[in-house]
C-alpha positions in Angstrom: 9.8 10.8 16.0 10.6 12.7 12.8 10.3 11.2 9.3 14.0 10.5 8.8 14.3 8.7 12.2 11.5 6.5 11.0 12.3 6.0 7.4 16.0 5.3 7.7 15.5 2.1 9.9 12.8 1.0 7.5 15.1 1.4 4.6 17.7 -0.6 6.5 15.2 -3.4 7.0 14.4 -3.4 3.3 18.1 -3.6 2.5 18.6 -6.4 4.9 15.8 -8.3 3.3 17.3 -7.7 -0.2 20.9 -8.6 1.1 19.7 -11.9 2.6 18.5 -12.8 -0.9 21.7 -11.7 -2.6 23.9 -13.8 -0.3 21.6 -16.8 -0.4 20.6 -16.8 3.2 17.0 -16.5 2.1 15.4 -17.2 -1.3 13.0 -15.0 -3.2 10.2 -17.5 -2.7 10.6 -17.2 1.1 8.9 -13.8 0.7 5.7 -15.8 -0.1 5.7 -17.3 3.4 6.5 -14.0 5.0 3.7 -12.3 3.0 1.2 -14.9 4.2 2.2 -14.2 7.8 2.0 -10.5 7.3 -1.3 -10.4 5.3 -3.1 -13.1 7.3 -1.9 -12.4 10.8 0.3 -9.4 11.5 -1.4 -6.6 9.5 -5.0 -7.7 10.6 -3.8 -7.6 14.2 -2.3 -4.2 13.7 -5.4 -2.8 12.1 -7.7 -4.4 14.6 -5.8 -2.8 17.6 -5.7 0.5 15.8 -9.4 0.6 15.2 -10.3 -1.0 18.5 -8.5 1.7 20.5 -9.2 4.7 18.3 -11.6 7.6 18.8 -14.1 7.0 16.0 -16.4 9.8 17.0 -15.4 11.7 13.8 -15.6 8.6 11.5 -17.5 10.7 8.9 -14.6 13.0 8.3 -12.2 10.0 8.2 -14.3 8.6 5.3 -13.1 11.7 3.3 -9.6 10.2 3.4 -10.8 7.0 1.7 -12.5 9.1 -1.0 -9.2 11.1 -1.6 -7.4 7.8 -2.0 -9.9 6.6 -4.6 -9.8 9.9 -6.5 -5.9 10.1 -6.6 -5.7 6.4 -7.5 -8.2 6.9 -10.4 -6.2 9.9 -11.7 -2.9 8.0 -11.4 -4.4 5.0 -13.3 -5.8 7.3 -16.0 -2.4 9.0 -16.4 -0.7 5.6 -16.7 -3.2 4.4 -19.2 -2.9 7.5 -21.4 0.9 7.4 -21.3 0.8 3.7 -22.3 -1.5 4.5 -25.2 0.7 7.3 -26.4 3.7 5.1 -26.3 1.7 2.3 -28.0 2.7 -0.4 -25.6 1.2 -3.9 -26.0 -2.1 -4.5 -24.2 -0.7 -6.5 -21.3 2.1 -4.0 -20.7 -0.4 -1.1 -20.9 -2.5 -2.6 -18.1 0.5 -3.4 -16.0 1.5 0.3 -16.1 -2.1 1.3 -15.4 -2.4 -0.9 -12.4 1.0 0.1 -10.9 0.1 3.8 -11.5 -3.1 3.5 -9.6 -2.4 1.3 -6.6 -0.6 2.6 -3.5 1.7 0.7 -1.1 -0.3 2.3 1.6 -0.4 -0.8 3.8 2.9 -2.7 3.5 5.0 0.5 3.4 2.5 3.1 4.6 1.6 1.6 7.9 5.1 1.3 9.3 6.0 4.9 8.3 2.8 6.5 9.5 2.9 4.6 12.7 6.5 5.6 13.4 6.0 9.3 12.5 2.4 10.0 13.6 1.7 7.3 16.1 -1.5 5.3 16.7 -3.8 8.1 15.8 -2.0 8.5 12.5 -2.3 4.8 11.9 -6.1 5.0 12.2 -6.1 7.5 9.3 -3.7 5.3 7.3 -6.2 2.4 7.7 -8.9 4.6 6.2 -6.7 5.5 3.3 -5.7 1.9 2.8 -9.4 1.0 2.7 -9.5 3.0 -0.5 -6.5 1.0 -1.8 -8.4 -2.2 -1.1 -11.4 -0.9 -3.1 -9.1 0.0 -6.0 -7.7 -3.6 -5.9 -11.2 -4.9 -6.0 -12.2 -2.6 -8.9 -9.1 -3.7 -10.9 -9.9 -7.3 -10.2 -13.3 -6.9 -11.8 -12.0 -4.7 -14.6 -9.3 -7.1 -15.6 -11.8 -10.0 -15.5 -13.9 -8.1 -18.1 -10.8 -7.3 -20.3 -8.9 -10.6 -20.1 -11.5 -13.0 -18.8 -11.6 -15.2 -15.7 -13.8 -16.3 -12.9 -15.8 -13.8 -10.9 -15.8 -16.2 -8.0 -12.0 -15.9 -7.7 -12.0 -12.1 -7.1 -15.1 -12.4 -4.9 -13.5 -15.0 -2.7 -10.2 -13.1 -2.5 -12.1 -9.9 -1.5 -14.5 -11.4 1.1 -11.7 -13.4 2.7 -9.1 -10.6 2.7 -7.9 -10.6 6.3 -7.0 -6.9 6.6 -10.5 -6.0 5.5 -11.9 -8.1 8.4 -9.4 -6.4 10.7 -11.1 -3.1 9.8 -14.7 -4.5 10.1 -14.1 -6.2 13.4 -12.0 -3.4 14.9 -14.6 -0.7 14.0 -17.5 -3.0 15.1 -16.0 -3.8 18.5 -15.1 -0.2 19.1 -18.5 1.3 18.2 -20.5 -1.4 20.1 -18.2 -1.0 23.1 -17.6 -4.7 23.4 -15.1 -6.0 26.0 -12.6 -8.4 24.6 -10.9 -9.0 27.9 -7.2 -8.4 28.8 -5.6 -11.4 27.2 -6.8 -10.8 23.6 -5.3 -7.3 23.4 -1.9 -8.6 24.7 -1.8 -11.4 22.1 -2.8 -9.0 19.4 -0.1 -6.5 20.4 2.6 -9.2 20.1 1.3 -10.2 16.7 1.1 -6.5 15.7 4.7 -6.0 16.7 5.8 -8.5 14.1 4.2 -6.5 11.3 6.8 -3.8 10.6 10.0 -6.0 10.5 8.3 -8.8 8.5 6.8 -6.3 6.0 10.1 -4.6 5.3 12.1 -7.9 5.1 9.5 -9.3 2.8 9.5 -6.2 0.6 13.3 -6.5 0.3 13.1 -10.1 -0.7 10.4 -9.3 -3.3 12.4 -6.5 -5.0 13.9 -7.7 -8.3 16.4 -5.5 -10.1 16.9 -7.8 -13.1 13.7 -6.8 -15.0 14.4 -3.1 -14.6 16.9 -2.7 -17.5 14.3 -3.5 -20.1 11.6 -1.3 -18.6 13.4 1.9 -17.5 11.0 4.2 -19.4 7.9 2.6 -18.0 9.3 2.5 -14.5 10.3 6.2 -14.6 6.9 7.2 -15.8 5.1 5.3 -13.1 7.5 6.6 -10.4 6.8 10.2 -11.5 3.0 9.5 -11.3 3.2 7.8 -7.9 5.9 9.9 -6.1 5.3 13.4 -7.5 1.9 13.8 -9.2 -0.1 11.7 -6.6 1.0 13.6 -3.5 0.6 17.0 -5.2 -3.0 16.1 -6.2 -3.7 14.8 -2.6 -2.3 18.1 -1.2 -4.7 20.0 -3.5 -7.7 17.9 -2.5 -7.0 18.1 1.3 -6.9 21.9 0.9 -10.1 22.0 -1.1 -11.9 19.8 1.4 -10.5 21.7 4.4 -8.6 18.7 6.0 -6.0 19.7 8.5 -3.7 18.3 11.2 -3.2 14.5 11.1 -6.0 14.0 8.5 -4.1 16.1 6.0 -0.6 15.0 6.9 -1.3 11.2 6.8 -3.4 11.5 3.6 -0.6 13.3 1.7 2.0 10.9 3.1 0.0 7.8 2.1 -0.6 9.3 -1.4 3.2 9.6 -1.8 3.8 5.9 -1.3 5.2 3.8 -4.2 3.4 1.3 -6.3 1.7 -1.5 -4.3 3.0 -5.0 -4.1 -0.6 -6.1 -4.7 -0.3 -4.8 -8.2 2.1 -7.6 -8.9 -0.5 -10.1 -7.6 -2.9 -8.7 -10.2 -0.3 -8.9 -12.9 0.5 -12.5 -12.1 -3.2 -13.5 -11.7 -4.3 -12.1 -15.1 -1.0 -12.9 -16.9 -0.1 -9.3 -17.6 3.4 -8.0 -18.3 4.8 -9.2 -14.9 8.3 -8.0 -15.6 7.0 -4.5 -16.4 5.0 -4.5 -13.2 8.0 -5.7 -11.2 10.2 -3.0 -12.6 7.7 -0.2 -11.8 7.3 -1.4 -8.3 11.0 -1.8 -7.8 12.0 1.7 -9.1 9.2 3.6 -7.4 10.1 1.9 -4.1 13.7 2.8 -4.4 13.0 6.4 -5.4 10.4 6.7 -2.6 13.2 6.4 -0.1 14.4 9.8 -1.3 11.1 11.5 -2.1 9.2 10.5 1.1 11.4 12.3 3.6 11.2 15.4 1.3 7.4 15.4 1.1 6.9 14.7 4.8 9.3 17.5 5.7 7.2 19.9 3.5 3.8 19.0 5.0 
């Protein structure tokens, strides 16, 4: 399946989610319940099945994908921070821009697109890229604790109990140890995995908020440029330097081209940053990605 055949239905699902909010069929707070199902059940099942059935004989080279994610994310965050300093934004706005510039929507949006275009083998690579996104989330959790204060136990608990992380750990462990989980468990997990894509996209549509954009157009445009243009170009340069090819290269660049992560909004809310600025950056980068992603995927 080509990128347009995958992305257009995904865009339609996002629009449906947004439309149900606009007409009052669903409420914005309903996205919280959907997110809980996605994060705690659907995505871990999807990740587990991907890792359980994958060929992990070249796991060392797949780790390079995680390192690229960390490098591109660090550069994006640095660019966002420098831009914010130059524009002399308030401290909380500055960190909202930094976080949204660094974090990728490599799970919520990346998984469905990669799975649709590159199949199960591509999804395995997406999981390794998203592992880098999880590490970035943890690093920012610690960094924001140091800057704004808070309890270390909160970020430690959230990290250790993060279900997608356990999906990776258990999937890889069962695969490498050649453990037999029977015939019923895979069937159940496949059903749960099947719910991931539509629920993710509907939840994303419900979560998008256009209202805060009008006051943060400059910030949102800057973050969108970093996420949707700079990040994939840097990733393309890095895969060339490291000699990655085939699916490893294609999936890495595709994931690097994803918009700002919804988890960035979680950090903004948790540490009382400029939540409206974070929301505007996530919203605009997501909207623009519907145009930039097909272009980038066609070029790679």
